C-alpha positions as CSV (number, residue, x, y, z in Angstrom):
1,M,0.0,0.0,0.0
2,F,2.9,2.4,0.8
3,Q,5.1,2.0,-2.2
4,N,7.4,4.8,-1.1
5,F,8.7,2.9,1.9
6,S,8.8,-0.7,0.5
7,N,12.6,-1.0,1.2
8,D,12.5,-0.9,5.0
9,N,16.2,-1.7,5.5
10,E,17.2,1.2,3.2
11,I,15.2,3.6,5.3
12,I,16.8,2.5,8.5
13,S,20.3,2.6,7.1
14,Q,19.7,6.2,6.2
15,Q,19.0,7.4,9.7
16,G,21.8,9.5,10.9
17,K,21.0,9.2,14.7
18,P,22.0,6.0,16.4
19,S,19.9,6.7,19.4
20,I,16.8,6.3,17.2
21,L,17.8,2.9,16.0
22,D,19.0,1.5,19.3
23,P,16.3,-0.7,20.7
24,E,17.8,-0.2,24.2
25,A,17.5,3.5,24.0
26,S,15.1,5.3,26.3
27,V,11.8,6.1,24.8
28,D,9.3,8.9,25.5
29,P,5.7,8.1,26.2
30,T,4.8,11.7,25.8
31,R,4.5,11.3,22.0
32,D,1.0,10.0,22.7
33,G,0.2,13.3,24.3
34,S,-0.7,11.8,27.7
35,F,1.8,13.6,29.9
36,S,3.1,16.5,27.8
37,S,0.7,19.0,29.4
38,S,1.2,17.7,33.0
39,F,4.9,18.3,33.3
40,S,6.6,21.4,32.2
41,S,10.2,20.4,32.9
42,T,12.4,17.8,31.1
43,R,15.0,15.9,32.9
44,S,17.5,13.1,32.2
45,V,16.8,9.5,33.2
46,E,20.0,9.4,35.0
47,E,19.1,12.5,37.2
48,E,17.8,11.6,40.6
49,P,14.1,12.4,40.8
50,K,13.2,15.1,43.2
51,S,10.2,15.5,45.3
52,F,7.1,17.0,43.8
53,A,5.0,19.8,45.1
54,G,2.7,21.9,43.0
55,N,-0.2,21.9,40.6
56,I,-0.3,18.8,38.4
57,D,-2.0,20.8,35.7
58,G,1.0,23.0,35.2
59,D,-0.3,26.3,36.5
60,D,2.1,29.3,37.0
61,D,2.6,28.5,40.7
62,V,4.1,25.1,40.0
63,N,7.5,24.5,41.5
64,L,8.9,21.2,40.4
65,H,12.2,21.8,42.1
66,S,11.2,23.2,45.5
67,G,12.3,20.1,47.4
68,Q,9.1,20.2,49.4
69,I,7.7,16.7,50.3
70,V,4.0,16.3,49.7
71,E,2.2,14.2,52.3
72,G,1.8,10.7,51.2
73,G,4.8,10.6,48.8
74,D,8.6,11.1,48.8
75,E,9.3,10.8,45.0
76,L,8.3,12.8,41.9
77,T,6.3,9.8,40.7
78,S,4.3,9.2,43.9
79,H,0.9,7.9,42.9
80,E,-0.8,9.2,46.0
81,S,0.7,12.7,45.6
82,L,-0.4,13.0,42.0
83,V,-3.9,11.8,42.6
84,R,-4.4,14.1,45.6
85,K,-3.0,17.2,43.8
86,G,-5.1,16.4,40.8
87,Q,-8.3,16.1,42.7
88,E,-7.6,19.4,44.5
89,T,-7.3,21.3,41.3
90,S,-9.9,19.6,39.1
91,D,-13.5,18.6,39.3
92,E,-12.7,15.4,37.6
93,P,-10.4,12.7,39.1
94,I,-6.9,12.5,37.5
95,L,-6.1,9.7,35.1
96,E,-4.1,6.9,36.6
97,I,-1.5,4.6,35.2
98,G,-3.6,1.6,36.4
99,E,-3.2,-1.4,38.6
100,G,-2.1,0.8,41.5
101,R,1.3,1.6,39.8
102,P,3.0,4.9,40.3
103,F,3.7,7.4,37.5
104,P,7.1,6.6,35.8
105,P,9.9,9.1,35.9
106,M,10.2,11.8,33.2
107,L,12.2,10.8,30.1
108,P,14.8,12.7,28.1
109,D,14.3,15.2,25.3
110,R,12.1,13.7,22.6
111,T,13.7,15.6,19.7
112,P,16.1,12.7,18.8
113,Y,13.1,10.4,18.4
114,C,11.4,12.6,15.8
115,V,11.8,11.2,12.2
116,A,12.6,13.6,9.3
117,Y,13.7,13.5,5.7
118,N,17.4,13.3,4.9
119,G,17.6,16.6,3.2
120,E,16.3,17.6,-0.2
121,D,17.8,14.5,-1.9
122,D,16.0,12.0,0.2
123,P,14.7,9.4,-2.3
124,H,11.5,9.0,-0.2
125,H,10.7,12.7,-0.4
126,P,8.1,13.5,-3.1
127,H,10.3,16.2,-4.6
128,S,12.9,13.5,-5.4
129,Y,10.5,11.2,-7.2
130,P,11.5,10.3,-10.8
131,L,9.8,12.3,-13.5
132,W,7.8,9.3,-14.7
133,R,6.2,8.8,-11.3
134,K,5.3,12.5,-11.0
135,M,3.7,12.4,-14.4
136,L,1.8,9.3,-13.5
137,Y,0.4,10.8,-10.3
138,C,-0.4,14.0,-12.2
139,L,-2.4,11.8,-14.7
140,C,-4.4,10.3,-11.9
141,V,-5.4,13.6,-10.3
142,G,-5.7,15.3,-13.7
143,L,-8.1,12.8,-15.0
144,S,-10.2,13.2,-11.9
145,A,-10.3,17.0,-12.4
146,L,-11.1,16.5,-16.1
147,S,-14.1,14.3,-15.3
148,V,-15.5,16.8,-12.9
149,A,-14.9,19.7,-15.2
150,M,-16.5,18.0,-18.2
151,G,-19.5,17.0,-16.0
152,S,-20.1,20.6,-15.2
153,A,-20.4,21.8,-18.8
154,M,-21.6,18.7,-20.7
155,F,-25.0,18.7,-19.0
156,S,-25.8,22.2,-20.4
157,N,-26.5,20.6,-23.8
158,A,-29.4,18.8,-22.3
159,N,-31.2,21.9,-21.2
160,R,-33.6,21.9,-24.2
161,D,-34.6,18.3,-23.6
162,I,-35.0,19.0,-19.8
163,M,-37.4,21.8,-20.7
164,R,-39.3,19.6,-23.1
165,V,-39.5,16.4,-21.0
166,F,-40.3,18.1,-17.6
167,H,-42.1,21.2,-18.9
168,V,-40.0,23.8,-17.1
169,G,-38.5,27.1,-18.1
170,T,-35.0,28.2,-19.1
171,S,-33.8,29.1,-15.5
172,V,-35.0,25.8,-14.0
173,A,-33.3,23.8,-16.7
174,A,-30.1,25.8,-16.1
175,L,-30.2,24.6,-12.5
176,G,-28.7,21.3,-13.6
177,T,-25.5,23.2,-14.4
178,S,-25.7,25.8,-11.6
179,L,-26.4,23.4,-8.7
180,Y,-23.5,21.2,-9.9
181,V,-21.1,24.2,-9.9
182,F,-22.5,25.4,-6.7
183,G,-21.5,22.1,-5.2
184,F,-18.0,23.1,-6.1
185,A,-18.3,26.0,-3.6
186,G,-19.0,23.8,-0.6
187,G,-17.0,20.7,-1.2
188,P,-13.5,22.2,-1.4
189,V,-14.0,24.0,1.9
190,I,-14.1,20.6,3.5
191,Y,-11.8,18.6,1.3
192,G,-8.9,21.1,1.3
193,P,-8.4,21.1,5.1
194,M,-9.2,17.4,5.4
195,S,-6.4,16.6,2.9
196,E,-4.0,18.4,5.3
197,L,-5.2,16.2,8.2
198,F,-5.8,12.8,6.6
199,G,-3.7,12.9,3.4
200,R,-4.4,13.5,-0.2
201,K,-5.2,10.0,-1.4
202,Y,-8.0,9.1,1.0
203,V,-9.8,12.4,0.4
204,L,-9.6,11.8,-3.4
205,L,-10.9,8.2,-3.0
206,V,-14.0,9.4,-1.1
207,S,-14.6,12.2,-3.5
208,S,-14.3,10.0,-6.7
209,L,-16.6,7.3,-5.3
210,G,-19.2,9.8,-4.3
211,Y,-19.0,11.6,-7.6
212,V,-19.5,8.5,-9.6
213,C,-22.5,7.3,-7.5
214,F,-24.4,10.6,-7.7
215,L,-23.7,11.1,-11.4
216,Y,-25.2,7.7,-12.2
217,G,-28.1,8.7,-10.0
218,A,-28.5,11.9,-12.1
219,A,-28.3,9.8,-15.3
220,T,-31.1,7.4,-14.2
221,G,-33.3,9.9,-12.3
222,K,-37.0,9.5,-13.2
223,D,-38.1,13.0,-12.1
224,L,-36.5,16.5,-12.2
225,Q,-36.0,16.9,-8.5
226,T,-34.0,13.7,-8.3
227,I,-31.8,14.8,-11.2
228,L,-31.2,18.2,-9.7
229,I,-30.4,16.8,-6.2
230,C,-28.0,14.2,-7.6
231,R,-26.4,16.9,-9.8
232,F,-25.7,19.1,-6.7
233,F,-24.2,16.2,-4.7
234,A,-22.2,15.0,-7.7
235,G,-20.6,18.5,-7.8
236,F,-20.2,18.6,-4.0
237,M,-18.7,15.1,-3.6
238,G,-16.6,15.3,-6.7
239,S,-15.0,18.7,-6.1
240,A,-11.9,17.4,-4.2
241,P,-9.7,17.4,-7.3
242,L,-10.2,21.1,-7.7
243,V,-8.1,21.7,-4.6
244,V,-6.4,18.4,-3.9
245,A,-4.9,18.0,-7.4
246,P,-2.9,21.2,-7.2
247,A,-1.9,20.3,-3.6
248,V,-0.5,17.0,-4.9
249,M,1.5,18.9,-7.5
250,V,2.8,21.2,-4.7
251,D,3.8,18.1,-2.8
252,M,5.9,16.8,-5.7
253,F,7.4,19.8,-7.5
254,Y,9.8,22.6,-6.5
255,A,8.7,26.2,-7.0
256,R,10.7,26.6,-10.2
257,T,8.9,23.7,-11.9
258,R,5.6,23.9,-10.1
259,G,4.3,26.6,-12.5
260,V,4.5,24.2,-15.4
261,A,2.6,21.5,-13.6
262,I,-0.1,23.9,-12.4
263,A,-0.4,25.2,-16.0
264,I,-1.2,21.7,-17.3
265,F,-3.8,21.3,-14.5
266,A,-5.4,24.6,-15.3
267,S,-5.6,23.7,-19.0
268,V,-7.4,20.6,-18.0
269,L,-9.7,22.5,-15.6
270,F,-10.6,25.1,-18.3
271,G,-10.2,22.8,-21.3
272,G,-12.8,20.4,-20.0
273,P,-15.7,22.9,-20.2
274,M,-14.6,23.8,-23.7
275,I,-14.5,20.3,-25.1
276,A,-17.5,19.0,-23.1
277,P,-20.1,21.0,-25.0
278,V,-18.9,19.7,-28.4
279,I,-19.2,16.1,-27.1
280,G,-22.4,16.8,-25.3
281,G,-24.0,18.5,-28.4
282,F,-23.4,15.6,-30.7
283,T,-24.5,13.1,-27.9
284,V,-27.8,14.8,-27.3
285,K,-28.4,15.1,-31.0
286,N,-27.9,11.3,-31.5
287,H,-31.3,9.7,-30.9
288,A,-29.7,6.4,-30.1
289,L,-28.0,8.0,-27.0
290,G,-30.0,11.0,-25.9
291,W,-29.6,13.6,-23.1
292,R,-29.1,11.1,-20.3
293,F,-25.8,9.9,-21.8
294,V,-24.1,13.2,-21.1
295,S,-24.1,12.1,-17.5
296,Y,-23.2,8.5,-18.3
297,F,-20.1,9.6,-20.2
298,S,-18.9,11.8,-17.4
299,A,-19.5,9.0,-14.9
300,I,-17.5,6.6,-17.1
301,I,-14.5,8.9,-17.1
302,G,-15.0,9.2,-13.3
303,C,-14.8,5.5,-12.9
304,V,-11.5,5.4,-14.8
305,A,-10.2,8.1,-12.5
306,L,-11.5,6.2,-9.4
307,V,-9.6,3.0,-10.5
308,L,-6.4,5.0,-11.0
309,N,-6.7,6.8,-7.7
310,T,-7.2,3.5,-5.9
311,F,-4.5,1.3,-7.5
312,V,-1.9,3.7,-9.0
313,L,-1.9,7.0,-6.9
314,K,0.1,6.8,-3.7
315,E,0.1,9.3,-0.8
316,T,2.2,12.4,-1.5
317,Y,1.5,14.5,1.6
318,H,4.9,14.9,3.3
319,P,3.7,14.6,7.0
320,F,1.8,11.4,6.2
321,L,4.9,9.8,4.6
322,L,6.8,10.5,7.8
323,V,4.1,8.8,9.8
324,R,4.7,5.7,7.6
325,K,8.5,6.0,8.1
326,A,8.0,6.2,11.9
327,E,5.8,3.1,11.8
328,L,8.4,1.1,9.9
329,L,11.2,2.2,12.2
330,R,9.3,1.2,15.3
331,R,8.6,-2.2,14.0
332,K,12.2,-2.8,12.9
333,T,13.9,-1.5,16.0
334,G,11.3,-2.2,18.7
335,N,11.9,1.4,19.9
336,W,8.4,2.6,20.4
337,G,9.6,6.2,21.2
338,I,10.2,6.9,17.5
339,F,7.4,9.2,16.2
340,A,6.4,11.6,13.4
341,P,5.1,15.0,14.2
342,H,1.8,14.4,12.4
343,E,1.0,11.6,14.8
344,E,0.5,14.2,17.4
345,V,-2.5,15.5,15.5
346,T,-5.5,14.1,17.4
347,L,-8.4,16.5,17.1
348,S,-12.0,16.2,18.2
349,F,-14.8,16.9,15.6
350,S,-15.4,20.4,17.0
351,E,-11.7,21.2,16.8
352,I,-11.6,19.9,13.2
353,V,-14.5,22.1,12.3
354,R,-13.2,25.1,14.2
355,N,-9.5,25.0,13.2
356,N,-9.6,23.3,9.8
357,V,-12.9,23.3,8.0
358,A,-13.5,27.0,9.0
359,R,-10.0,28.0,8.0
360,P,-10.8,28.6,4.3
361,L,-13.7,30.9,5.2
362,K,-11.4,32.6,7.7
363,L,-8.7,33.1,5.1
364,L,-11.3,34.5,2.7
365,I,-12.4,37.1,5.2
366,T,-9.1,38.1,6.8
367,E,-6.6,37.8,3.9
368,P,-6.9,40.6,1.4
369,I,-4.8,38.8,-1.1
370,I,-7.1,35.8,-1.2
371,L,-10.3,38.0,-1.2
372,L,-9.3,40.3,-4.0
373,V,-7.5,37.8,-6.2
374,S,-10.4,35.4,-5.8
375,L,-12.9,38.0,-6.8
376,Y,-11.0,38.6,-10.1
377,N,-10.5,34.9,-10.5
378,A,-14.2,34.3,-9.8
379,F,-15.3,36.8,-12.4
380,I,-13.2,35.0,-15.0
381,Y,-14.5,31.6,-14.0
382,G,-18.1,32.9,-14.2
383,M,-17.4,34.1,-17.7
384,L,-16.4,30.5,-18.6
385,Y,-19.8,29.2,-17.7
386,M,-21.6,32.2,-19.2
387,F,-20.2,31.4,-22.6
388,L,-21.9,28.0,-22.4
389,T,-24.9,30.0,-23.2
390,A,-23.5,32.8,-25.4
391,I,-21.7,30.6,-28.0
392,P,-24.9,28.6,-28.9
393,I,-27.0,31.8,-29.0
394,I,-24.5,33.3,-31.6
395,Y,-24.0,30.3,-33.8
396,S,-27.3,28.4,-33.4
397,G,-29.6,31.4,-33.2
398,G,-27.7,33.8,-35.5
399,Y,-25.9,31.6,-38.0
400,G,-28.5,28.8,-37.9
401,W,-26.1,26.0,-37.1
402,S,-27.5,22.7,-35.7
403,Q,-26.8,21.4,-32.3
404,G,-23.3,19.9,-32.0
405,V,-22.1,22.0,-34.9
406,A,-23.0,25.2,-33.0
407,E,-20.7,24.2,-30.2
408,L,-17.6,23.7,-32.5
409,P,-16.4,27.3,-32.0
410,Y,-15.5,26.2,-28.4
411,I,-12.5,24.6,-30.1
412,S,-11.2,28.1,-30.9
413,M,-11.6,29.1,-27.3
414,F,-9.8,25.9,-26.3
415,L,-6.9,26.7,-28.7
416,G,-6.8,30.1,-27.0
417,I,-6.4,28.3,-23.6
418,I,-3.6,26.2,-25.0
419,S,-1.8,29.3,-26.4
420,G,-2.2,31.0,-23.0
421,C,-0.7,28.0,-21.2
422,A,2.2,28.0,-23.6
423,L,2.8,31.7,-23.0
424,I,2.8,31.2,-19.2
425,V,5.2,28.2,-19.4
426,W,7.6,30.3,-21.6
427,F,7.3,33.1,-19.0
428,E,8.1,30.7,-16.2
429,F,11.4,29.6,-17.9
430,Y,12.2,33.2,-18.8
431,T,11.7,34.3,-15.2
432,N,13.8,31.4,-13.8
433,K,16.7,32.2,-16.1
434,K,16.5,35.8,-15.2
435,I,16.5,35.1,-11.5
436,E,19.5,32.7,-11.9
437,A,21.4,35.3,-13.9
438,H,20.9,38.1,-11.5
439,G,20.9,36.0,-8.3
440,H,17.5,37.4,-7.1
441,K,15.3,35.6,-4.8
442,P,12.0,34.7,-6.5
443,V,8.8,36.3,-5.0
444,P,5.2,35.5,-5.6
445,E,4.6,38.7,-7.5
446,D,6.8,37.4,-10.3
447,R,3.8,35.4,-11.4
448,L,1.6,38.4,-12.2
449,P,2.9,40.0,-15.4
450,P,0.9,37.4,-17.6
451,V,-2.2,38.5,-15.8
452,M,-1.8,42.1,-16.9
453,V,-1.5,40.8,-20.5
454,G,-4.4,38.4,-20.2
455,G,-6.6,41.2,-18.8
456,F,-6.2,43.1,-22.1
457,T,-6.6,40.1,-24.4
458,F,-9.8,39.1,-22.5
459,V,-11.3,42.5,-23.0
460,I,-10.4,42.5,-26.7
461,G,-11.9,39.1,-27.2
462,I,-15.2,40.0,-25.4
463,F,-15.8,43.1,-27.6
464,W,-14.6,41.2,-30.7
465,L,-16.9,38.3,-30.2
466,G,-20.0,40.3,-29.1
467,W,-20.0,42.9,-31.8
468,S,-19.1,40.7,-34.7
469,G,-21.4,37.9,-33.6
470,D,-24.4,40.1,-33.4
471,Y,-24.4,40.7,-37.2
472,P,-24.5,37.1,-38.7
473,K,-25.8,38.3,-42.1
474,Q,-23.0,40.8,-42.6
475,V,-20.0,39.2,-40.8
476,H,-18.5,35.8,-41.7
477,W,-18.6,33.2,-38.9
478,I,-14.8,33.0,-38.7
479,V,-14.6,36.6,-37.3
480,P,-16.4,36.0,-34.0
481,T,-14.6,32.6,-33.8
482,I,-11.3,34.4,-33.8
483,G,-12.6,36.6,-31.0
484,A,-13.3,33.4,-29.0
485,F,-9.6,32.5,-29.3
486,F,-8.6,35.8,-27.6
487,I,-11.2,35.1,-24.8
488,G,-9.7,31.7,-24.2
489,N,-6.2,33.2,-24.1
490,G,-7.3,35.8,-21.6
491,L,-9.2,33.4,-19.4
492,I,-6.3,31.1,-18.8
493,S,-3.7,34.0,-18.6
494,I,-5.7,35.5,-15.8
495,F,-6.8,32.4,-14.0
496,L,-3.5,30.4,-13.9
497,P,-1.0,33.0,-12.7
498,T,-3.4,34.1,-10.0
499,L,-3.8,30.5,-8.9
500,N,0.0,30.1,-8.7
501,Y,0.2,33.4,-6.9
502,I,-2.1,32.2,-4.1
503,I,-0.2,28.9,-3.9
504,D,3.2,30.7,-3.6
505,C,1.9,33.1,-0.9
506,Y,0.1,30.4,1.2
507,L,2.3,27.5,0.5
508,Y,1.9,25.7,3.9
509,V,-1.9,26.0,3.8
510,S,-2.2,25.8,0.0
511,A,-5.2,23.4,0.1
512,S,-7.1,25.7,2.4
513,A,-6.2,28.8,0.4
514,L,-7.3,27.1,-2.8
515,A,-10.5,26.1,-1.1
516,S,-11.2,29.7,-0.2
517,N,-10.6,30.6,-3.8
518,T,-12.8,27.8,-5.1
519,F,-15.6,28.7,-2.8
520,I,-16.1,32.2,-4.2
521,R,-15.1,31.2,-7.7
522,S,-17.7,28.4,-7.9
523,G,-20.4,30.8,-6.5
524,F,-19.9,33.0,-9.5
525,G,-19.8,30.0,-11.8
526,A,-23.1,28.8,-10.4
527,A,-24.9,32.1,-10.6
528,F,-23.9,33.3,-14.1
529,P,-25.7,30.5,-16.1
530,L,-29.0,31.4,-14.4
531,F,-29.3,34.8,-16.1
532,S,-27.0,34.5,-19.1
533,T,-29.6,33.3,-21.5
534,Q,-32.0,36.2,-20.6
535,M,-29.1,38.7,-20.6
536,F,-27.8,37.8,-24.1
537,T,-31.4,37.5,-25.5
538,N,-32.9,40.7,-24.0
539,L,-29.8,43.0,-24.2
540,T,-28.7,41.4,-27.5
541,V,-25.3,39.8,-27.9
542,K,-23.4,43.1,-28.6
543,W,-24.7,45.0,-25.5
544,A,-24.4,42.1,-23.2
545,S,-20.8,41.6,-24.3
546,T,-20.2,45.4,-23.8
547,L,-21.5,45.1,-20.2
548,I,-19.1,42.2,-19.5
549,G,-16.3,44.0,-21.2
550,C,-16.7,47.1,-19.2
551,L,-16.6,45.1,-16.0
552,A,-13.4,43.4,-17.2
553,V,-11.9,46.9,-17.8
554,L,-12.6,47.8,-14.2
555,M,-10.7,44.7,-13.1
556,L,-7.5,45.6,-15.1
557,P,-5.8,47.5,-12.2
558,V,-6.0,44.5,-9.8
559,P,-2.8,42.6,-10.9
560,V,-0.9,45.9,-11.2
561,L,-1.8,46.8,-7.6
562,F,-0.7,43.4,-6.3
563,Y,2.5,43.5,-8.3
564,K,3.4,46.8,-6.7
565,Y,2.0,46.4,-3.2
566,G,1.8,42.7,-2.8
567,A,5.0,42.3,-0.8
568,R,3.8,44.9,1.7
569,I,0.5,43.2,2.1
570,R,2.1,39.8,2.6
571,K,4.2,41.0,5.5
572,S,1.0,41.7,7.6
573,S,-0.3,38.1,7.3
574,K,0.5,35.3,9.7
575,Y,-0.4,32.7,7.0
576,V,1.8,34.0,4.2
577,L,5.2,32.4,3.5
578,N,7.6,35.4,3.5
């Protein structure tokens, strides 16, 4: 199950501290957390234990070295003294060792018993994995993200059939997409922090299984309410890859190569909703398949991702790998004092909710970087789902193209996304060479120049598509299609660097920071499809596009401000890695 530590002897031979490997070495029971709060001093085993007088709970008036003898005991470990003092200071009786035995003496400093990696070149550290293994793990989490992304957009092609079969209006039919994306808002808030407590793999397994089950439920639902409920929970359960997949890449890649890995992930995240309408359009148009198969196809991809996550993907979360290392060393050496820091994490349900699940919301409220960048990011993400309506209106309603064919211009937008990713990857290499040449230390703000460029290309694409697409009789269809290319380029050029910027700023809580971003981003993505049809129909394509373009113009200063003042803002945060 833990492929990374299959060679136990190799692990043990790499330990640099013989006290860890010596089965005769003294061990520290405080690693279980039983006594660490009761005794504030640390003494050697060889030191003669002194008499105990004071508060067992470790209050300020405790004096472990006063030399005063407490009635009923003459040693530090006196059972009667501990019980009596504990009962005097607490409403509850103090815990006992059991069988009438006294407390054992204090043990030495536990630091030598804590396992760690052997530097950056440790073969068991995820940063040191061979490239083929990193690519394989990226394939596993990337396919999960692709399945979820395609499931969000492919169902929009079934809206006409939903309206016809269940006799509902446009907004109700759009709920199939909106509720699914709205599930993205709630799921990552839980999955992100949970992956930092329980590891990446187990969270992905639960998410993939729940996603597949509810998506099959949506595919087979006999009434509209069943379909909509299953769509919501499919998005909620399946949303873990949106935050855990980038976190897995953070686990495996250094900062200088992480940008390329995240670029590939973002192209999957944005490319899925671009390719899905093309597949969905021809699927719904095929009478042998029908609208239910848009859910079946997404579920089948989800099943493949579930199999890969179960049998191929291994845990990459650094603290969890150290837990496995400590377990192996304890079994090999018989030294039960060996421990990993993450083993100390034993939280109650209320503590998990308060300290971890609530953390993304806390970051969103208290961290201006996350709030403002996420708002810009969310606006762009909402545009992605708004164009699921706009493109068919232009090419089906204006140019008279049939279903499936009317979705083909999404390929132009997808090519724009690919070009944007290529530009960002080139900029990553250019920046790295520049930093190496001048010896500068990289900072998160180095990610932002492509956002400034992407903001302008997005505005250009919006006006180009809207005003040329509103005159189908006078303008050839290739003209608005070229505008869609610039929109795709702008979407990814804004989305991807801002995502990397958040990861670089909040590296040690990256999953929670991404969950904050995903929460507000998915709220926008869920809301926009509910009014996009009415907006493009009533305002006409050109004026609806003008409204969107003007809002995008207002967003242009955001990356410039963070590029100039981001370092100053980061210094005031306790979560930011400075």
